[in-house]
N, C-alpha and C positions, 0 to 999 in steps of 0.2 A: 963841251964833254958833258957838263951838267944839263944841258937844254936836250942833247940827245936821250940822255938817261929819261928823262921826263917825258919826250915823245912816245919812247918804247914802251914805257910802263903803264900808258893809259889803255890801250887795247887790251893787255893783260888784266888789268883790273876790272875793265867791262867784263870779260869772259868770266873772270873767277865770281864776279858778282852775280853773273846769270846762273851759273852753275849751283851756286849756294841757294838761289831762290827757287830753283827747280826742286833741289834736294829737299827743302823745307816742305813745298807743296806735296811731294810723295809721301814724306813723312806724317803729315797731317791727313792727308787721304787715308793713309793705311791705319793711323790711329782711329779715324772714324768709323772704318769698316769694323775694325777689332772690338769698339765700343757698342755697335749694332748687333753683333753676333754675326755678321758677314765675312767670308774670304773671298779670295781672288776665284776660288773654284766654282762658287754659287754663280757668278757671273757668266759662266760657260753655258749656253743653250745645251739642255740635256735632250737624248733621242727618246722618241716614243717607244715604250716596249712592245717586243714583238710576240706573237702568239705562238706558244710553246708546245700547247696540247689542245685536247678536244674534250668538252663535256656535253654529254647527252641525257635524256631522260625518256623513258616508256611507261606507257600505260596500256592496259587492256581490259575492256568492259565488254559485257554480254548482253544481249536483249532479255535474258532471264536467268536466274540462277537455279530455277526449279522447272525446266521445261517437260512436258507430259511427251510420252512415246507417241511418235508422229508429228510432232513439232519440228519447225526448222528453227535453228538457233543461229542468230547473227552475233560474230565476235569482231570488235572495232579496236585496232591497235593504233597508236598515236606515238609517233618518234617526235621530239622536240630538240632542236639544236640550242642548248644553254650556254654553250661555250663562245670563243673567240674565231675558231677555224671554219671552214666550210666542210659541210656533211654532204657527200654525194652518192647518188646511185644506190640506196638501200634497197636490200634482198631481205624480205620478211618471210618467216617460218614459223608455222605454227605447229605444236605439239599437243597430242591429247592420250591421255593414258588414264585406264586402260581403253583399249579400244573395243569396237561393238558396243558401245554406248552413246557416242556421238562421233559420227563418222563425217569425213569432208564430201561437201557438195559442189566445191570449186578447189582450185589447186591450193595445196598446202604451202607453196611456194610462190610469193608475187615480187617482182622487181619493179620498181619506179625509176625511171630514168630521168632523174631531175638533181638539182642541187639546193641544199638548204642553207641559206645565209643565218648567221646569229639571230637567234629570237624567232625563226621560222618553225614551223611544224607541218608534218606530213601525216596522212592517215590512210589505212588501207583495211578492207572489211572481209573477213572470212565468213562463208556459209556452212552451216553444219546439219546434219540429219540426224535425229533423235531416233535411235532404233533400238535402245536397250535400257535397263533399270539400274540404279545405282550411283555411286558418286565416282566422278571423273575430274582431273585436273587439266586444267587449260593454261598454256603458258606460250608465248610469242618472244623469238629471237631476231637479230636483225644484225645483218654485216653491212659494212658501208665504206666508202673512200673518205679519207680525211686531208684535205690540203690548208696548209697553214701559208696563206700568202699564194704569190705567184712567182716563179713558177712551182714553189714548193717550200719547203719539204713536204711531202706527200706520204700516207701509209694507210692500210687497211686496219680496220678496227669493230668491235661489235658491242651489242648491249642486249638485255633481255629484260622483260616484264616479270613481275613476281606473279607465282603460280595463282589461278583463280579457281576455286571449287564450285563445280556445278553437280546437283543431286536431281537424279530423275526418279520421281515416286514410283513404287511398286505398281504393276498392273497386271491385267490377264496375261498368263503366258503365252495365249493364241495370238494376241495382238503382237507380242513381242516377235514371235516366231514369224509372222507374215511380214512384218515391217522388215524383218532381215533378210527376209527371202526376196521381199521385192526390191531391196538395196542391192542385194547379189544379182538380180536380173535387169539393173539399170534403170528402175524406176522408182519413183517416189510417190505411191498413190495415198487417197485416204482408205484406212481400214474400215470396212462397212461391217458392221455388227447387226445381223437382222433380229437376234433375240439375245437372250441370255447365253446361249450355247453355239450359236452359228458366226463364224468370223469369216470374211471373205476380202478380198482384195482383186482390182481390176487394174490392167495398165496398157496402154496402147503402143503398140511396137512400131507400127506405121500405118498408114491410112488404110483402113480397113481390115487391119492384121492387129489381134490383141491376144494377151493372156489373161487367166485369172486363177484364183485357187481359193479353196473353202476349206475350213476346218471345222467340223462338226463335234462337239464334245458330248458324250451320254454321261449317265449316271455311274455306270460300271462298265467293264471290258464285256460282260456278257451281253448286254444292252446293244452295244456297238457291235457286236458280232452279228447280232439276228439283224440290224440295220443293214451291214455290209452284205450278207448274205441276200436279203431282200433285192438290193440294187443290182447284183450280179445276175440273177436270174440264171440264164442259160449259158452266160459268157465263160469263156475259158478263164479257169484261175493261173495265176502265175506268180512266182516269187518277186517281190520287189525287197532286195537285201534278205533280211530274214522275216518279211512280213507279206501277207498275202496280199495280192492286188489282182487288177483285172482292166483292161482298156477296150475301148469301142470307138468308132467313129461313124461320122454322117456326112454324106455327100449328096450335092444335088445341083441342077442346073443352074437355079437362082440363087442369088447373093443371100446370106454367105453361102460359097459353094462348098466348103470344107470345115468341119468341127470334128475336133478328136477330144477324148477325154482320157484321164487315168485315175483311178480310185485304188486306194489301199488304207488297210487298216492296222493300227498302232496303240495297242491297249484300248482305252475308252474313246480313241480317236477314229473319226473316220474322214480321211484326206481325199479331196477331190480336186485336180488340176485340168485346165481346159485351155485350147487354144482355138482361135477364130482366124479363117483367111476368107476373104471375100472373094477372091479368085480361086482358081484351080491351082495355081502355083503356090505352096506352102512357104510362107515368109516367117511367120510366128514360130518361135522355139517350140518344139514338141513338147505336151504335157509331162513326159516323164522327165525331161531337163527341169521343168519346174518343181516337180515331185522331188528331185533330187536336192535342189536348194532348200525345199522345205525341209527335207531329212536332214541336211546339214544344219540347219538353224535349230531345229529341235534337239539335235544331240547337243549343240554348242549350250543350249539352255538347260540341259539335263532333263529335258521332258519326256525323250526316248533313249533306249539304249542303242549303240552302235553296234551292229552285227550284221553277219552275212551268212547266208546258207550255203553250207559246203557239201558237195555231193562228192562222196568216195567211190573209186572205182570197184565195179562187183564183179567177181571172179566166178565164173560157173565152171564146175567141175562134171566130167563127162560121166 
């Protein structure tokens, strides 16, 4: 009986001893971790933080902040992806206020079909014509897609630049009027100033077809009236809005085959518009269309008064 008890107790004692050693080792390890400030949770690998939003930056620069009337102004806009997401398909828009100082010579909305990874930039350039004087503000905005990983999430966002001020110095009113006329007629010519009082521009409409306009400034309205009457000669006088005007044309068999003119008097200005067609088929706008553009531009710049001659019906009594 005693022998059986001794044989039975030996395995039990071995098992109990093993458990005691493991417990002591676990306690020793836990004590070491607590001493160094670590816990079991720190031993679990941490997941890389995901991108939760986007960050972008925009800048606007110009080729000049004091362009002259007649200059072309270049505006450069840069979009930078400064965050962790992907920015794609940016659509840029340029705003100009007020208008008729700087006007677009290219589309005011430009889209780039691309994607910007973090740290990349994209640039777009706008072209403007300087046709007025004074101060104007330029500002660009952009809308774009944002992708935070693949396949998403994704959303639309936008950004904009700070406004940039551009000032066009004052110049002769005649130059401004003709630049705005040229822009309205769809061309961007150089204004040719023959002397201190004569201003003109010319613009090709098509091969062999062109238009031009001239403004001559006199010292006073009486001197302008005498010069206008001398040019009229025997031509029929007709109204142009409320201003006196006349027109004439010249046809010939050799090129240019057809030339037409329109001249009108406004205060101390004599305005003459002209069209040329190499062939007998008129392609260039008629001079009176160009005169209408000059008229609107002059009113816009408060150089002349907007007016029309109204004819009342006449009643004859027997």
